[in-house]
Residue frames relative to the residue before (quaternion, step in Angstrom):
aa qw qx qy qz dx dy dz
M 1.0000 0.0000 0.0000 0.0000 0.00 0.00 0.00
L 0.7823 -0.0163 0.0340 0.6218 3.57 0.78 -1.11
K 0.0036 -0.7730 0.6344 -0.0094 3.56 -0.97 0.94
I 0.0943 -0.7430 0.6625 0.0067 3.46 -0.83 1.11
E 0.0111 -0.8212 0.5667 -0.0653 3.58 -0.56 1.31
H 0.8651 -0.1042 0.0468 0.4885 3.55 -0.71 1.23
L 0.2004 0.8213 -0.5080 0.1650 3.61 1.08 0.77
T 0.0434 0.7865 -0.6114 0.0751 3.58 -0.81 1.05
K 0.0511 0.7763 -0.6237 0.0761 3.53 -0.99 1.03
T 0.0897 -0.8189 0.5662 0.0270 3.52 -0.72 1.10
Y 0.1781 -0.7038 0.6749 0.1325 3.59 -1.29 0.47
G 0.8081 -0.1030 0.0649 0.5764 3.55 -0.26 1.18
E 0.8004 -0.1801 0.1916 0.5387 3.63 -0.77 -1.15
K 0.6539 0.5356 -0.3191 0.4286 3.65 1.07 -0.41
K 0.2596 -0.7221 0.6233 0.1502 3.51 -1.10 0.91
A 0.2389 -0.8071 0.5278 0.1137 3.46 -0.35 1.27
V 0.7535 0.0366 -0.0538 0.6542 3.52 1.28 -0.57
D 0.1413 -0.8379 0.5264 -0.0282 3.62 -0.65 1.28
D 0.8348 -0.2552 0.1175 0.4735 3.55 -0.27 1.30
L 0.1848 0.8177 -0.5053 0.2045 3.52 0.95 1.06
S 0.0421 0.7679 -0.6390 0.0161 3.64 -0.92 0.88
L 0.0939 0.7643 -0.6294 0.1038 3.57 -0.96 1.05
H 0.1017 -0.7647 0.6270 0.1085 3.56 -1.10 0.51
I 0.0836 -0.7819 0.6177 0.0088 3.54 -0.87 1.02
Q 0.2651 -0.8064 0.5223 0.0817 3.48 -0.65 1.31
P 0.6074 -0.5423 0.4070 0.4140 3.63 -1.23 0.32
G 0.7542 0.3597 -0.2666 0.4802 3.57 -0.91 0.92
E 0.6255 0.5535 -0.3092 0.4548 3.53 1.40 -0.20
I 0.2081 -0.6721 0.6941 0.1523 3.47 -1.32 0.68
Y 0.0361 -0.8240 0.5649 -0.0244 3.61 -0.24 1.23
G 0.2220 -0.7921 0.5578 0.1097 3.60 -0.65 1.12
F 0.2202 -0.7685 0.5964 0.0726 3.58 -1.10 0.84
I 0.0052 -0.8423 0.5361 -0.0562 3.60 -0.20 1.22
G 0.3053 0.7350 -0.5777 0.1810 3.51 -1.23 0.65
H 0.5607 -0.5986 0.4244 0.3837 3.60 -1.12 0.42
N 0.6998 -0.4571 0.3280 0.4402 3.52 -1.30 0.14
G 0.7944 0.2734 -0.2116 0.4994 3.58 -0.81 0.97
A 0.4570 0.7168 -0.4266 0.3088 3.60 1.39 -0.02
G 0.6232 -0.5669 0.3517 0.4082 3.65 1.09 -0.43
K 0.3942 0.7545 -0.4564 0.2588 3.47 1.32 0.17
T 0.6821 0.4921 -0.2689 0.4693 3.56 0.84 -1.02
T 0.6513 0.5235 -0.3140 0.4508 3.54 0.98 -0.71
T 0.6511 0.4969 -0.2958 0.4915 3.49 1.13 -0.76
I 0.6367 0.5299 -0.3163 0.4624 3.55 0.96 -0.76
K 0.7067 0.4558 -0.2849 0.4600 3.52 0.83 -0.93
A 0.5874 0.5450 -0.3602 0.4777 3.65 1.23 -0.47
V 0.6666 0.4966 -0.3018 0.4669 3.56 1.00 -0.95
C 0.6870 0.4901 -0.2680 0.4647 3.55 1.07 -0.58
G 0.4654 -0.6971 0.4070 0.3632 3.56 1.31 -0.21
I 0.4302 0.7017 -0.4495 0.3470 3.57 1.24 0.36
L 0.7904 0.2788 -0.0593 0.5423 3.53 1.02 -0.96
R 0.3385 -0.7300 0.5475 0.2297 3.57 -0.75 0.92
Y 0.2203 -0.7797 0.5720 0.1281 3.56 -1.06 0.71
D 0.6133 -0.6085 0.3952 0.3121 3.53 -1.26 0.51
S 0.7894 -0.1278 0.1117 0.5899 3.62 0.91 -0.88
G 0.5791 0.5596 -0.4498 0.3862 3.57 -1.24 0.27
E 0.3276 -0.7441 0.5537 0.1798 3.53 -1.31 -0.10
I 0.1134 -0.7603 0.6376 0.0508 3.57 -1.02 0.76
T 0.0322 0.7814 -0.6228 0.0233 3.62 -0.85 0.98
V 0.1583 -0.7427 0.6472 0.0667 3.43 -1.25 0.79
N 0.8067 -0.0580 -0.0181 0.5878 3.60 -0.48 1.27
G 0.6924 -0.5048 0.2520 0.4498 3.59 1.00 0.79
I 0.5901 0.5566 -0.3729 0.4505 3.57 1.25 0.18
S 0.4636 -0.6964 0.4916 0.2419 3.58 -0.87 0.97
M 0.4258 -0.6862 0.5344 0.2495 3.54 -0.92 0.93
K 0.6441 0.5271 -0.3168 0.4549 3.63 1.11 -0.63
E 0.7387 0.4408 -0.2013 0.4685 3.55 1.00 -1.00
N 0.8106 0.0657 0.0159 0.5817 3.58 0.96 -0.80
P 0.0022 0.8587 -0.5121 -0.0221 3.63 0.55 1.02
L 0.6177 0.5506 -0.3856 0.4081 3.62 1.04 -0.45
A 0.6291 0.5118 -0.3289 0.4838 3.59 1.06 -0.81
C 0.6642 0.4833 -0.3324 0.4634 3.66 0.92 -0.75
K 0.6791 0.4993 -0.3073 0.4417 3.59 0.91 -0.82
S 0.6256 0.5506 -0.3596 0.4197 3.55 1.09 -0.58
A 0.6724 0.4652 -0.2852 0.5001 3.63 1.22 -0.33
I 0.6575 0.5418 -0.2577 0.4557 3.63 1.37 -0.29
A 0.0468 -0.7062 0.6964 0.1188 3.51 -1.29 0.45
Y 0.1973 -0.7818 0.5909 0.0249 3.55 -1.06 1.00
I 0.0028 -0.7718 0.6358 0.0007 3.55 -0.70 0.96
P 0.2066 -0.8075 0.5379 0.1259 3.61 -0.40 1.16
D 0.6793 -0.5170 0.3457 0.3896 3.51 -1.34 0.28
N 0.7646 0.2034 -0.0762 0.6068 3.44 1.21 -0.77
P 0.2422 -0.8234 0.4800 0.1815 3.67 0.16 1.22
D 0.1603 -0.7874 0.5937 0.0426 3.53 -0.61 1.21
L 0.0608 0.8300 -0.5421 0.1163 3.57 0.28 1.26
Y 0.5826 -0.5497 0.4737 0.3661 3.57 -1.42 0.42
E 0.2406 -0.8391 0.4759 0.1072 3.47 -0.14 1.30
F 0.5879 0.5541 -0.3834 0.4476 3.61 1.18 -0.27
M 0.6027 0.5385 -0.3685 0.4594 3.65 1.24 -0.22
T 0.4749 -0.5859 0.5601 0.3428 3.45 -1.37 0.20
G 0.6811 -0.4628 0.3606 0.4380 3.60 -1.22 0.26
I 0.7144 0.4468 -0.2546 0.4745 3.57 0.74 -1.09
G 0.6246 0.5299 -0.3525 0.4525 3.59 1.06 -0.63
Y 0.6401 0.5144 -0.3247 0.4693 3.55 1.00 -0.77
L 0.6698 0.5059 -0.3058 0.4494 3.61 0.87 -0.90
N 0.6676 0.4512 -0.3147 0.5017 3.58 1.03 -0.69
F 0.5605 0.5879 -0.3707 0.4504 3.62 1.14 -0.43
V 0.7036 0.4532 -0.2522 0.4858 3.48 0.95 -0.98
G 0.6006 0.5567 -0.3375 0.4642 3.58 1.19 -0.56
D 0.6143 0.5632 -0.3006 0.4638 3.46 1.15 -0.86
I 0.6540 0.5442 -0.2834 0.4426 3.49 0.91 -1.10
F 0.7878 0.3442 -0.1716 0.4810 3.59 0.89 -0.87
G 0.4865 -0.7178 0.3908 0.3088 3.44 1.40 0.19
V 0.3203 0.7522 -0.5040 0.2785 3.60 1.12 0.73
S 0.5002 -0.6714 0.4567 0.3008 3.59 -0.86 1.00
A 0.6385 -0.5410 0.3904 0.3836 3.54 -1.25 0.46
E 0.6427 0.5399 -0.2995 0.4536 3.58 1.02 -0.87
K 0.6913 0.4479 -0.2813 0.4922 3.58 0.88 -0.95
R 0.6853 0.4610 -0.3411 0.4489 3.66 0.69 -0.73
Q 0.6227 0.5270 -0.3653 0.4484 3.60 0.90 -0.69
E 0.6510 0.5284 -0.3183 0.4422 3.53 0.96 -0.88
K 0.7007 0.4685 -0.2813 0.4587 3.57 0.99 -0.92
I 0.6218 0.5353 -0.3290 0.4676 3.59 1.06 -0.74
R 0.6581 0.4832 -0.3367 0.4692 3.56 0.85 -0.88
K 0.6702 0.5291 -0.3051 0.4217 3.61 0.81 -0.90
Y 0.7811 0.3872 -0.1908 0.4512 3.53 0.67 -1.14
A 0.6011 0.5487 -0.3432 0.4689 3.56 1.19 -0.60
A 0.6510 0.4979 -0.3134 0.4797 3.56 1.06 -0.79
E 0.6641 0.5076 -0.3136 0.4505 3.62 0.95 -0.85
F 0.7473 0.3847 -0.2193 0.4954 3.58 1.05 -0.77
E 0.4283 -0.7382 0.4306 0.2937 3.55 1.39 0.19
L 0.4520 0.6825 -0.4429 0.3658 3.54 1.03 0.89
T 0.4110 0.7575 -0.4584 0.2171 3.65 1.17 -0.24
A 0.7004 0.4757 -0.2980 0.4408 3.58 0.85 -0.89
D 0.6930 0.4909 -0.2772 0.4493 3.60 1.19 -0.43
L 0.4850 0.7297 -0.4060 0.2598 3.59 1.23 -0.27
A 0.6441 0.5144 -0.3011 0.4795 3.55 1.25 -0.44
Q 0.5946 0.5805 -0.3530 0.4300 3.58 1.25 -0.27
P 0.5410 -0.5916 0.4677 0.3723 3.63 -1.17 0.51
I 0.5675 -0.6231 0.4274 0.3270 3.51 -1.06 0.84
S 0.5190 0.6459 -0.3898 0.4019 3.62 1.25 -0.43
A 0.6957 0.4761 -0.2589 0.4715 3.53 1.23 -0.69
Y 0.5402 0.6484 -0.3886 0.3698 3.56 1.26 -0.18
S 0.4560 -0.6096 0.5679 0.3128 3.56 -1.33 0.56
H 0.6885 -0.4452 0.3620 0.4436 3.53 -1.34 0.14
G 0.6761 0.4892 -0.3221 0.4469 3.64 0.87 -0.79
M 0.6388 0.5169 -0.3490 0.4505 3.55 1.04 -0.70
K 0.6234 0.5437 -0.3235 0.4594 3.54 1.08 -0.78
Q 0.6338 0.5423 -0.3086 0.4572 3.49 1.03 -0.83
K 0.6597 0.5158 -0.2883 0.4644 3.50 0.99 -0.96
L 0.6357 0.5081 -0.3127 0.4899 3.60 1.10 -0.83
A 0.6397 0.5277 -0.3358 0.4468 3.61 0.94 -0.74
V 0.6180 0.5320 -0.3311 0.4749 3.58 1.07 -0.82
I 0.6769 0.4882 -0.2997 0.4622 3.61 0.77 -1.00
A 0.6443 0.5225 -0.3209 0.4571 3.58 0.95 -0.76
A 0.6528 0.5426 -0.2974 0.4370 3.50 1.05 -0.84
L 0.7369 0.4522 -0.2308 0.4464 3.58 1.13 -0.73
I 0.4594 0.7333 -0.4227 0.2694 3.62 1.27 -0.25
H 0.7767 0.3431 -0.1834 0.4955 3.57 0.88 -0.88
D 0.4767 -0.6789 0.4611 0.3150 3.72 1.17 0.48
P 0.0016 0.8405 -0.5418 0.0089 3.68 0.59 0.99
K 0.4411 -0.6790 0.5148 0.2816 3.58 -1.12 0.64
L 0.7726 0.1814 -0.0401 0.6072 3.55 1.23 -0.71
I 0.0900 -0.8015 0.5912 -0.0039 3.53 -0.67 1.21
I 0.1228 -0.7910 0.5991 0.0161 3.53 -0.68 1.24
M 0.0185 0.8290 -0.5557 0.0593 3.58 -0.80 1.01
D 0.2420 -0.7826 0.5700 0.0636 3.53 -0.88 0.98
E 0.7889 -0.2051 0.1228 0.5660 3.64 0.01 1.12
P 0.0546 0.8778 -0.4754 0.0214 3.50 0.85 0.97
F 0.6857 0.5190 -0.2863 0.4223 3.70 1.16 -0.42
V 0.4765 0.6648 -0.4559 0.3510 3.50 1.33 -0.10
G 0.8218 0.2723 -0.1922 0.4622 3.52 -0.91 0.95
L 0.6456 0.5160 -0.3457 0.4443 3.52 1.25 -0.34
D 0.4755 -0.6511 0.5061 0.3063 3.61 -1.08 0.71
P 0.6885 -0.5082 0.2921 0.4270 3.61 -1.16 0.47
K 0.6136 0.5407 -0.3616 0.4477 3.71 0.98 -0.61
A 0.6959 0.4635 -0.2849 0.4687 3.54 0.87 -1.00
S 0.6463 0.5141 -0.3530 0.4397 3.58 0.97 -0.78
H 0.6089 0.5375 -0.3490 0.4674 3.63 1.08 -0.75
L 0.6301 0.5438 -0.3148 0.4562 3.61 0.95 -0.94
L 0.7162 0.4653 -0.2701 0.4446 3.56 0.78 -1.02
K 0.5984 0.5341 -0.3685 0.4700 3.57 1.08 -0.50
G 0.6591 0.4991 -0.3119 0.4681 3.57 1.00 -0.79
L 0.6511 0.5173 -0.3063 0.4633 3.56 1.03 -0.76
M 0.6153 0.5383 -0.3546 0.4538 3.58 1.07 -0.69
R 0.6702 0.4746 -0.3123 0.4776 3.60 0.92 -0.83
E 0.6170 0.5526 -0.3311 0.4521 3.55 1.02 -0.96
K 0.6829 0.4749 -0.3149 0.4571 3.69 0.78 -0.89
C 0.6735 0.4828 -0.3105 0.4658 3.59 0.91 -0.78
D 0.6053 0.5487 -0.3465 0.4611 3.61 1.05 -0.58
E 0.6711 0.4692 -0.2739 0.5045 3.55 1.31 -0.58
G 0.6764 -0.5365 0.2806 0.4195 3.58 1.25 0.15
A 0.4959 0.6191 -0.4547 0.4050 3.62 1.30 0.05
A 0.2817 -0.7074 0.6148 0.2056 3.62 -1.43 0.00
I 0.1647 -0.7863 0.5925 0.0599 3.52 -1.00 0.85
F 0.0374 -0.7475 0.6631 -0.0125 3.58 -1.01 0.91
F 0.1684 0.8097 -0.5384 0.1613 3.53 -0.57 1.17
S 0.3436 -0.7146 0.5760 0.1987 3.45 -1.20 0.67
T 0.0484 0.7936 -0.6038 0.0568 3.50 -1.23 0.71
H 0.2820 -0.7146 0.5928 0.2417 3.59 -1.17 0.42
V 0.5540 0.5886 -0.3921 0.4392 3.63 1.30 -0.20
L 0.1884 -0.8441 0.4916 0.1019 3.59 0.20 1.26
E 0.5918 0.5753 -0.3548 0.4392 3.62 1.06 -0.62
V 0.6442 0.5074 -0.2984 0.4884 3.55 1.07 -0.82
A 0.6650 0.4944 -0.3099 0.4662 3.57 0.84 -0.98
E 0.6565 0.5256 -0.3451 0.4167 3.64 0.84 -0.82
K 0.7062 0.4596 -0.2580 0.4727 3.63 1.08 -0.85
L 0.7536 0.4654 -0.1960 0.4207 3.52 1.08 -0.86
C 0.7506 0.4738 -0.2246 0.4021 3.56 0.91 -0.98
D 0.4329 -0.6541 0.5689 0.2473 3.50 -1.21 0.67
K 0.7864 0.0425 0.0132 0.6161 3.58 1.00 -0.85
V 0.0975 -0.7819 0.6132 0.0558 3.61 -1.27 0.43
A 0.1754 -0.7456 0.6381 0.0786 3.43 -1.32 0.57
I 0.1335 -0.7816 0.6043 0.0780 3.63 -0.87 0.88
I 0.1546 -0.8059 0.5713 -0.0169 3.51 -0.77 1.25
K 0.0611 0.7831 -0.6187 0.0145 3.63 -1.04 0.70
N 0.8421 -0.0135 -0.0332 0.5382 3.50 -0.89 1.08
G 0.7525 -0.4454 0.2141 0.4354 3.52 0.95 0.95
R 0.6879 0.4482 -0.2647 0.5058 3.62 1.26 -0.24
L 0.5010 -0.6319 0.5274 0.2674 3.46 -1.21 0.79
I 0.0778 -0.8259 0.5544 0.0677 3.67 -0.66 0.92
K 0.7986 -0.0613 -0.0021 0.5987 3.56 1.21 -0.35
S 0.1278 0.7783 -0.6102 0.0746 3.59 -1.07 0.67
G 0.3569 0.7101 -0.5641 0.2238 3.48 -1.34 0.49
T 0.7190 -0.3384 0.3003 0.5276 3.60 -1.19 -0.42
M 0.6352 -0.5419 0.3695 0.4077 3.57 -1.15 0.52
E 0.6788 0.5007 -0.3049 0.4422 3.57 0.94 -0.78
D 0.6250 0.5303 -0.3272 0.4702 3.54 1.13 -0.61
V 0.6832 0.5164 -0.2647 0.4433 3.50 1.00 -0.95
K 0.7994 0.3432 -0.1553 0.4681 3.55 0.76 -1.08
G 0.2599 -0.7958 0.5111 0.1946 3.56 1.24 -0.47
D 0.7870 -0.2884 0.2448 0.4875 3.51 -0.90 -1.03
T 0.6087 0.5317 -0.3409 0.4802 3.56 1.27 0.08
S 0.6001 -0.5432 0.4272 0.4028 3.55 -1.24 -0.46
L 0.5943 -0.5556 0.4193 0.4028 3.59 -1.12 0.34
E 0.5977 0.5542 -0.3738 0.4426 3.57 1.05 -0.55
N 0.6537 0.4986 -0.3216 0.4697 3.65 0.97 -0.95
V 0.6547 0.5001 -0.3408 0.4529 3.62 0.85 -0.93
F 0.6512 0.5255 -0.3224 0.4425 3.61 0.86 -0.89
L 0.7005 0.4563 -0.2858 0.4685 3.60 0.77 -0.92
E 0.6292 0.5292 -0.3357 0.4597 3.61 1.06 -0.67
L 0.6848 0.4707 -0.2811 0.4801 3.56 0.96 -0.92
E 0.5954 0.5632 -0.3328 0.4665 3.58 1.12 -0.58
D 0.7028 0.4382 -0.2530 0.5001 3.56 0.90 -0.93
A 0.6887 0.5079 -0.2962 0.4242 3.67 0.99 -0.70
Q 0.6928 0.5086 -0.3008 0.4134 3.57 0.95 -0.70
């Protein structure tokens, strides 16, 4: 589904991402772990086609992000850590805007909007301007917008930030549901307990370089993901 091959991105003298390779398969929830400044957001933005990279290759469903970014982006949903939405729009206006971009039929988008807005308890707020939304409400709206076109690859950067416990629980369930339907999820998080329970595979990055990856059981062994992360951070 997603292949990152020898990805490198520099800012001046600093290598934000250094020869990173990861493969995410359909049906997998893949966690991406690292300290602040490790290169997680740079990698995610490159995968989504937002950020140009210096070398390497990113493919989505076998399609090159460099050669055909539009085809890649049509299969992707991206949920950033700080949803930067069009605040002059209403919630429903924004969702219809996203539906138009991805060519989702009126019937299908209405079905999705009704379903997810009810689950996230946002239905009564959809007529309000986004400028009146709290951070958590904006995050919920971004999640709903991401799911409208049934993406094959969902990319999330700290998706649980700002969500209340009920919404976080719902999102975790939706993540597993989408992967059971054949999608793939690649997401960064600092909440290691969540990653340990939720992820099929995990990658740990430090200073732009991959230091450990594999199935959750292979990475953490008989200890916790938190212990492994702290040990690797101290050792490198």
